[in-house]
N, C-alpha and C positions, 0 to 999 in steps of 0.2 A: 503493500499499498505506499502511495507516497506521501510525502509530509503534508501538502496541502490538504488532501482529502482526509488525512488523520486528523489536522487542525479543525477542518469544517466539523467532524462527528464530535470530538472533543467540544467544540463549542455549542453545537446541537444539544449533547448530553447536558453541558453544564447548564444551559439555558432551559431545557427541560425539567433540570431538577430544580432550579430556582424557582419556577412556576409551581410544580409541585408544593415546595417548602410554602410559597407565598399563599396558594389555596389552602393548605392545611392550617396556617397562621390565622386565616380568615373564619375558620370555623371553629375554633377554641379561643375562650377568653384569656387575653393577655395579661395573666395575673404577673405583678411584679412585687419586691419586697418593700418593707418600710426603709430600708436605705436607698433603694431605687426611689421611692415615691417622693422621699425630702429632696433629691437632687431634680428630679422630674418637675416638681411644682416651683422649684426656683427658675426654672429655664421656661417652663411653658405651664402656667397656670390653668388648672382643669379640675372638674369635681372629681371627687373621691369616692370609692365604693369598697367598703371593706367588710369582707365575708370572714367571721371567726366561727371556727369549727371544731371537732375532736374526732379522733377516728373511730371512736365508739359510738357517736351521736347519728343514730339512725335517720332521722330527717335532715342533718346536715349531707350523708351521703345520697340520700335521696334527691335533694337540690342539685349535686353535682351531676347526676343522670338525668336529671328532667329540666331544671331551670337553666343551669349553666351549660345545656348541650343544645338548647333551642336556638336557632338561628338569629331569629330577631332578637334575643336578648343578648345573644354574643355581638352582634352588630352595634346595639345600642351601648354596651358597656364598652367596647374596643373604640368606639367614634367619641364617645362623650365623657368618659370617666376613666381615671387610673383605678383600676382594679387590683385589690390587694387581698391576700386569702391568708388567715395565720391561723395555726393548731394553736388554742388556747394554751396546751400544754406544753409547748416548746420548752425546752431548758437554754436555749440561745438567749446570748445577750445580744440586743438589738440597739443598734446606735440610730436615733431620730434626731437631726438637728445637733444641740450641743451636748444632748442628754442620753443617757444609757439605762436601758430597762431590761431588767430580767423576771426569771420565775423565782421569786423568794421562797416559794413554797414546793419546789421541786423535789423534794425528798419526802412529801408529806401526802396523804390522801387527798385527791382530786387537785392537782398542782394546777393553779391558775397563775398565768402570764401578768404581767404588770399592765400590759399595753390595752387587752380587752377589759380587763376591771376598770382602767382609767376612760376610755372611749366610750364603753358600753353601761356606765353606771346608770341605774334606775333610782329614784326616789323611792322608799318603800317597798323595794321589790328586789328579790336576789337576781343574780345574773343566771341565764339561761340560755341554753342553744337550741337551735341555730341562732346567731345573732348577726345582725346587718347593720352597719353603720354608713349614711350616708352624709357627705361633707361637701362643702363647697370649695371654692378655689382657694379658699385662704384659710382652709383646713378647721374650719366651725362647722360643728354637729348640725344637720338640717332636720334628720330623722333618724329613728333607732326602731329596727323590728325584732322581734325576739319568736320567732313561729317559723314554720315551713311555709314557702310561698313556691307556688307552681309557677312554669313559666310566663302565664297570663298576668297573674298577679303583679310578679317581679316586674313584667314589661311595664306594666301600668303604674307602678311606684316610680319606676327609673323615668318613665315620659313626663310625669307631672311633677318631679324635684326641680327646684330652680337651681 
């Protein structure tokens, strides 16, 4: 095979692979970390969607399979929001801005990281999962939801959040 033909095949496969990757990226929510969120908000302010979950939370897992796979929800989140997904039991130290946040109860029963407790606190009600927090581009909470939401319910919420 001559070099020119080899080059064309290589370029064709590379382009085809890029198209597949791009198509896949548009069919899934583009989740980012809190560290990435901080930098992203400084460069390009945008609304924030935070999904707090735990591996044992059945409604959380169902939302992953139903709501977060729905093409309309995926499109809306990827277009209008920075989407953050966080396991509430993580033992990772998370740096956000100039502060460090940890899971101070990591060696106890029901270990809960500081971030969900800070962002999802409710007056006179315990923290429950699933927990979703919607914030504006200045990182101020606009709404909090503590229940399973199907794709239609979630899309309705995303569309009406200022």
